[in-house]
C-alpha positions in Angstrom: 130.7 24.4 103.5 129.3 21.6 100.9 126.4 22.2 98.4 123.9 19.4 96.8 124.6 18.4 93.4 121.5 18.6 91.5 121.2 15.1 91.0 121.3 15.0 94.8 118.4 17.7 94.9 116.2 15.8 92.5 117.3 12.6 94.6 116.0 14.3 97.9 112.8 15.5 97.0 111.9 12.5 95.5 112.8 10.5 98.9 111.4 13.1 101.1 107.9 13.0 99.0 107.9 8.6 98.9 108.3 8.7 102.3 104.8 11.2 102.3 103.0 9.0 100.6 104.4 5.8 102.0 103.8 6.9 105.4 99.8 8.0 104.3 99.0 4.6 103.3 98.5 3.7 107.2 96.3 7.2 108.0 92.9 7.7 108.0 91.4 10.0 105.0 90.8 12.7 107.9 95.0 12.9 108.1 95.7 11.9 104.5 95.0 15.5 102.9 97.2 17.4 105.4 99.9 14.8 105.5 100.1 14.7 101.8 101.0 19.2 101.5 103.0 18.3 104.3 105.4 15.9 102.4 105.0 17.7 99.3 105.6 20.7 101.3 108.9 19.0 102.9 109.9 17.8 99.9 109.9 21.3 97.6 111.1 23.0 101.0 114.4 21.1 101.5 115.0 21.3 97.6 114.9 25.1 98.1 117.0 25.1 101.4 120.0 23.1 99.8 119.8 25.2 96.5 120.1 28.3 98.4 124.0 28.2 98.8 125.8 28.0 101.6 123.6 26.3 104.0 124.7 22.5 103.7 122.8 20.0 105.9 121.2 22.3 108.2 120.0 24.8 105.9 118.4 21.7 103.6 116.8 20.4 107.1 115.7 23.5 107.7 113.8 24.5 104.4 112.2 20.9 104.8 110.8 22.0 108.0 110.1 25.2 106.8 108.0 23.4 103.9 106.8 20.8 105.6 105.0 23.6 107.7 103.4 25.6 104.8 102.7 22.4 103.0 100.2 21.5 106.0 98.6 24.5 105.8 97.3 23.8 102.5 96.3 20.7 103.0 92.7 19.6 103.1 91.0 17.2 105.2 88.2 14.5 104.6 86.3 14.7 107.9 83.0 13.3 108.9 81.4 15.9 107.7 82.3 15.6 104.3 81.6 12.0 103.8 78.5 13.0 105.2 77.3 15.8 102.8 79.0 13.2 100.0 76.5 10.5 101.0 73.7 12.9 100.8 75.1 14.7 97.6 74.9 10.8 95.8 71.5 10.5 97.3 69.9 13.6 96.1 71.8 13.7 92.5 71.0 10.1 92.0 69.5 9.4 88.3 70.1 13.0 87.2 73.3 12.9 85.5 75.2 14.4 88.3 78.5 12.9 89.1 79.7 12.9 92.9 83.2 11.8 93.5 86.0 12.6 96.2 89.4 14.3 94.2 92.9 13.1 95.3 93.3 16.0 97.1 90.2 15.3 99.4 88.0 17.8 97.9 84.0 16.7 96.8 83.5 17.4 93.2 79.6 17.8 92.0 80.5 17.7 87.9 76.6 18.9 86.7 75.7 18.1 83.0 74.2 20.6 80.2 71.2 18.4 80.4 70.5 19.1 84.1 72.3 22.7 84.8 72.4 25.5 81.3 70.6 25.3 78.1 73.1 25.8 75.1 74.2 29.2 75.2 72.0 30.5 78.2 73.2 30.9 81.8 69.6 30.2 83.4 69.9 27.7 85.6 67.2 24.7 84.9 64.1 23.8 86.6 65.8 20.4 87.4 69.0 22.0 88.5 67.4 23.6 91.2 66.4 20.8 93.7 70.0 19.8 93.5 71.3 23.2 94.2 68.9 23.3 97.0 70.2 20.5 98.7 73.7 21.4 97.9 72.8 25.1 99.9 71.7 22.7 102.5 74.8 20.5 103.1 77.1 23.6 103.1 75.1 25.5 105.5 75.4 22.5 107.5 79.2 22.4 107.3 80.3 26.0 107.5 84.2 25.3 107.7 84.2 23.9 103.9 85.0 26.7 100.8 83.5 25.8 97.3 84.8 26.7 94.0 82.5 26.5 90.9 84.0 26.6 87.6 81.7 27.4 84.9 82.9 25.8 81.0 81.4 25.6 77.4 81.4 23.7 74.0 83.5 25.2 71.2 80.3 26.2 69.4 81.0 30.3 69.2 84.0 32.6 69.8 86.3 33.1 72.7 84.7 36.8 72.9 81.1 34.5 73.5 82.3 31.5 75.7 84.5 32.9 78.2 81.7 35.4 79.9 79.3 32.8 79.3 81.3 30.1 81.3 82.0 33.1 84.2 78.0 33.5 84.2 77.2 30.3 84.7 79.3 29.7 87.6 78.1 33.3 88.6 74.6 32.5 88.7 75.1 28.8 90.6 76.7 30.9 93.2 73.7 33.5 93.2 71.8 30.7 93.8 73.5 29.1 97.1 73.9 32.6 98.2 70.2 32.9 98.3 69.6 30.5 100.1 72.0 31.2 102.8 75.4 30.2 101.6 78.3 33.3 102.6 79.5 34.5 100.1 83.0 35.0 101.4 82.6 31.0 101.1 82.3 30.8 97.5 84.9 31.8 94.5 84.1 31.4 90.7 86.1 30.8 87.5 85.0 30.7 83.6 87.3 28.5 81.5 85.1 28.7 78.2 85.7 25.9 76.1 90.0 25.5 77.5 89.2 22.3 79.3 87.0 19.9 77.8 86.2 16.2 78.7 85.3 15.0 75.1 85.7 15.9 71.8 83.8 19.0 70.6 83.1 17.0 67.1 79.4 15.6 68.0 76.3 16.6 70.2 77.1 14.5 72.3 80.7 15.7 73.2 80.0 19.1 72.9 77.2 18.5 75.3 79.4 16.8 78.2 81.4 20.0 77.3 78.9 22.3 78.0 79.1 21.9 82.4 79.6 23.4 85.7 82.1 21.7 87.9 81.5 22.6 91.8 84.5 21.7 94.4 83.8 21.9 98.0 87.3 21.9 100.6 88.0 21.7 104.1 91.0 22.9 105.3 92.7 21.8 108.1 92.4 24.0 110.9 94.3 22.0 113.9 97.4 23.6 115.3 
């Protein structure tokens, strides 16, 4: 029996991932998320299979197959409904400062700055955030296959003992607004990350305002067998 060297394992993984990425170039957005997940899974599975001893090329191939299956399960798709939801939210948030985008892993992202969402040190939803969330809840109810992750952030003003629960409270208030409008609670996950993930320097009011934000991610899993 032969085992792969460390260099061979690394090369194998890189080759599989490169092939997966190049294959995605000819796919539409609906297919790309799953294919990327499957390719990554295959590469990791191949490396794992080769490194667990005694299996040689057969174990490597088996690991790739298992990894591809697992990777495919974690892939997101960018369906027509997701694209429609993105367009609807772009229209609903135009001129508000809310940023709407498609992430590399095929999720819809809404980044809501503090001047739209929450006042300093508070978790109460501001009046101009409510129409955005009203429309967002409607798009979620139109596409029940999606799941939502809401992440609250703060600037560096105050201690962790204040900022950590404040960021969670902001995410929780956003979730509660959506569930009150018919979005199922089990579709939503919330997180609070305090001041740990700034997008700007906390050295001036403008930078701190950018860091006081809520990020919302919408994902649609590929459920095709």
